[in-house]
Structure formats: C-alpha cells, structure tokens
N, C-alpha and C positions, 0 to 999 in steps of 0.2 A: 504494500500500500504506500503510495507516494504521499509524503507529508504535505499538508497545506502550507506550512511555514517552516523555513530553515532559519535558525539563529546561528550566525557565524561570529565567533569571537577570536580575535588575533591577540595572542598574549606574548609578552616578553618581560620576564623577571618581575612580575607583580603577583606572586603566588597567593598572598593573603587577600588581596583585593579580588583576584580571580575567584577565590573560594566564596567570598561574599556575593560576587556577581552570579555565580552558578547557583548558590543557595537561593537567591532571590528568584531566579528563573524557575527553579524547582518548586518554589512556593507560589508561583503564578496560578491564578484561578481562572475558570471560564473556558479552559481548553482541554480536550481529552489528550492523553499522552501521545496517542498515535498521530495527532495532528501536527506535532512539532518535532523537528529533527535538530538537535543542538550539536554544533560542531565547534571544537576548539582547535585552532592552529597554534601550536607552540613554536615560536621562532628561536629555537635553540637556547631556551632559558637555562641558567645555571643555578637557580634557586630552588629546584625541586618541584617546579610547577607541574610538569608532565606527570611525575609520580603521584602528586596530590590528586590530580584529575582522575587518573586511573584507579586510585584507591577509594576516593571519597565520592566520585560521581561516575560509576560504571556505565550509566545510561548515556553518557556523553560520548560522542565520537571524537576521539583524540587523534590528531594528525600532527606528527612531529616533522617540521620542515627541514631540520638539520642545519639551518643557517638563519641569521636575522634578515629575513626577506623584506622587512618593513611592512607597514600597514597595507598598502595598496596590493602588493603581490601576495601577501598573506590572505587577504580577502578573496583574491582570485582563486587561490588554492582551495579555500573552503567552498566557494561558489561552484567550482567544477566538481566538487564531491557530492553535490545534491542535485536532484531534479525538481525540487519544490518550486511551484510557480511564484511564490512570494518569499523574499529573503529579507531578514532583519540583520543589519550589522550592529553589533554592540561592542563598545570598548570594554576591556576587562576591568576598568576602574569605574564602571557604572553599577547602579543598583536599581532594578526596576520595581515600581510599585506593584502590589499584588495583581491589580487588574490591567496593568499597562500593556502587556503582550497581547492579551485577547482584545483589548480596545484598539490597539494599533492595527491588528489584523482586520477587525470589523470595519474600521474607518477606511482602510484602503480598498477593501472588498466592496463597500457600498457604492463606490464610484469607479466604474471600470476604466475611466480615463486618467485616474491618478497613477502616475508612473513612479513617483517618489513621495514619501511621506516622512517628515521629521517630527520629533516630539519636543515637548518643553523640557529643557534641562535645568536643573538647579544645582547650585554649588554645594559643597560639603556643609556649609552653615545654613542651608535651606533657601538662600536668596536666589533670585532668577539669574541664569547664566546667559549673558548677552551673546555668546558664541553659539547659541542654539541655531542661529541662522541669520540671514540678512539679505541685503542687496548686493549685487555684483559690484566689485570695486570700480570706482571712477576716481578721477583726480579730485573731484569735489568732495565726495564722501570720505576719501582717504585723508584729505587735508582737515576736514572736520574732526576726524577721529584722532589722527596722530599729532596734529598741530593745535588741538584744543579749540579750534575755531567754532566747533559746534556749541561749545559752552557759552559763546558770546552772542549767538544768533537766536532769535525767536524760533520756536519749533517749526512754524509755517514756512520759514525761509531755508530750513535745512534740507539738503538732499536726502533721499532714502539712505538710511544708515547701513554701512557695510556689516556692522554687528547690531542686532536688534537693540534699540535704545528705549524700548518699553517692554511690557509683558503682555503681549496681545492675547485676547481670549479666543476660544473657538477654533475653527479650521479656516485657514486663510491662504491665499496665494502668496508665494514668496520666491525669490530668485534662487536661493540655495539654503540647504539645511546641513547641520553638522553630521559628519560621518560617525560621531560617537554613538548616535542612535538614529539610524537611517534605514527605513523599510522601503523596498522597491519591488516592482513587478518585473519578473524575468522577461516578459514580452517587451517591456519598455527599454531595458538595458541591453539585451542581446548577449553575445558571447563573452564580452569583456566588461568587467565592472568599471575599473579605473584605468585611465590613460597609463600606459606602461612607463612613461617617463617619471611618474611620481613615486617617491618613497613614502612620505606622509606629509600632510598639510597641503591644502589647496586642491587635493584630488576630489573632494566633495563638491567644490565649486564647479570644476570641469564636468563632473558627472551630471550635475543638475542642469548645467547649460546645454549639454549634449542631448539629454532626455527631453528638455523643454523645446529645443530646436526641432526635434523629431515629432512634435505635436502632442506630447503627453503633458499632464499637469503635474506641477511640483507644489506640494502643500506643506504647511506647517500646522501642527495640531497641538493645542493646549489641553486637549482632553486627557492626555497622559503626561505624567510628570516622572522624570527619571533622574535620580541623583548621579551626578558626574563629578568624581573626585579628579578634577581636571589636571592633566599633565603628570600624573604619578609615574607612569611608565617612562615618559619622556624625560622626567627629572633624573632618571638613573643613567642616562646616556652621557658618555664622556667624549665620544668621537666627534670631532669638529665637522666631519663630513655629514654625520647624521644630524647634528645640531643645526647645520646649515639648512636643512630641509624646511625649517620653520620660516625662513626667508625665501628660499628658492622656489618652493612649491607655489605659493600665491603669486610670486613675481612671474613665474613661467606662465600661469594662467592669464594674468593681466596683459602680458606682452603680446599675446596672440592677436594678430590683425591690427596692432597699433603701430603708429609711426614713431620715429626717433624722438620727437619732442615729448610725447606722452611717456615713452619709456624712461627718458632721462628725468622727467618730472616725478615719476613714481619713485625712483631711487632717491631723488632730492628730498621729497616729502618724508619718506621713512627715515632717511639718514638724519635729517634735522630733528624729527620727533624723538628718535632714540638718543641722539646726542643730548637733547634737553632732559630726557629722563635720566640719563647717566649722571649729568651734573646735579640734577635735583635730588635724586635718591642718594648720591654720594654725600651731599651736604646734609640731608636729613639723617643718614646713617651715622655721620660724625657727630651731629648735634644731639640726637636722641638715643644713639647707640641701639637702634632697633634692628634686629637681625633680618627682618623682612625687607627693610629699606636697603640694607647692604646686599641682600640676595638679588634684589631688583637692579641695583647698580651693577653688580657683576654680570647679570644677564644682559643688560643693555650694552655694557662694554663688549661682551663677546658677540652680541648681535651686530654691533658696528664693525667688528673685525671680520665677521662672515660677509657682511655687505661689501666691505672694501675688497676682500679677496675675490668675491664673485664678480664685481664690476670690473676690476682692473685685469682679471685673468680671462674675462669674457667667457665664462662657463655658462653657455646658453643651451647646450644640447640636452642637459638633464637637470631638473630642478634639485 
C-alpha cells in the first residue's frame, strides 16, 4: 500500500533534537499508521544519530548516506525512496504539534492546485519565526531588511517583506515558504526537488519559484504551528565552505536573470548590513558582556569574510 504522505527528515549531528522530532511525529493524531511513511536520511553523523533511530524508532526508514550531502541532496535521496504523492520535508530541529501533520495533509489535499504548502513556524520561546516564508528578494525589500530602512517607513510604503514581518492568519498566497516545514505535491515538483547547485539555504526559494512558474499554487498556512529550534544543526558546522552556503544559496537565486547593477547592489546591501551588525554587536558585547551579542558579532564577521571570498574569487557556479 502506497502511503498518502512521506515525511523526509535530513539529519546531521543533532541526535537529541532528532529524537524529539520523531517522538512528536509518532504522537501525531488524525492519521492511520499506514498513511505515513517516515524516512530519515542521516548525513554521516558522528553523534550516534543513526543508532538512536534504529533502536528507538524501528518504524522509521533509516537511510545512511555515508557523507554530508547537505540538505538539498539529502532531501532528494529521501524523495527517491518513496512513491507517496505528497511529501513533507521536516528539519530535525522541528517539533510538530499533535494535529499538525494531519492538518497539513488535509489542507493540501483540499485544493488540488496547491503545489507547495508551508506552515507557521515558531521559535524555541514560542514567538513567531519570520523565516516561515516571505516575498522573493528584491533590492527594495533587501534594503528594508538589512539596512533597517523598513523600520523608518510606514507599513503602507514598505515593499512585501523578504521575511514575513507579521503573523498572518489562515491560508494565504505567498512567494516562498521555509524548507524547515514544506509539504509538496509530487505532481507539482517532478523528479527533482531542489536545484542540484544548492547545498542548503535558498533552495526553498528556487523550488517555490519553479513550482509557481509551472502554474501551481504556493500557500502559507497558519492552521498548523511547528516549533523550529532554528539553526541547531547549522550551528555545529565549522567548515567555511558549508558556512558559506548561508550567503551563496540566496545570492545564487537572486542573481538568476538579473543584470550586473542588480547583482552588485545585492552584494553592497548585504555587505553594508552585516558590517553594521558586526560593529554594533561588537560594541554591545564589550559594553554589556552579553555572550549572545558576541556570538552575533562573530557570525557577522565570518559572514563578511565569506562574502569577500565569494565576490573576489567569482565563485558563481555553485552556491
């Protein structure tokens, strides 16, 4: 019997968070067991993640990739392992509410033209997570976001935000939704989930753009809330090549079909924004001795280094 829904989770060294994620999936209500096929792709974790899944969740299909394939290629591996007509991508640092899985499935099935459905994400403290989705990046909304211009303008003058700046209710059209919790129809996506150039970050924008261009609907749903402990897997990364993906992925998406002025302006906006953050958080860290401020200063400094290396070495082929 083919499952109605496949849940694909790509894991890398977040064993305890993955355990919580799978336990929440197991506790989901409103779906018979045979309706859901849960697949974990373990990207060569060295923290015992694979052994934990095999021992504690024998009903989960575990696929060990043997290498850190990244999010995009890991999702593809899971996608190819199932024939389910609807697939839900979940990050291992998410915890679904008890009714979220059944509700997402019902929402996408009730409209046959929905190709992609995203859910409302909340931070660890329960607050709304702006990166649940948003508008495709433009120079205007990037300037508002990274140069703080949006804080100076009345709402009616602001362009649609690249990251949601409100907490919209119900089900609504949207440009892109986060890959942390992204449910899609196989018929809308075709044989390849994400563009093969992506490692992680930005691939969800490209997928939503491609699916919408093909005539399918992309929707954001606040009917379901999912806790997303944002960046826990990414925080364990030390490789600069992997860390660079946070900049290269969205940049790769933005640059498609745009001219040299827009490409240069994109880099200038982000460079200026992160330089300002580096200076501000460094000062706050020194004055208040707040470890969070110091961490943000370090991240901003490393981000600027990645930007400089990317721009001046012209690494365009792969994000």
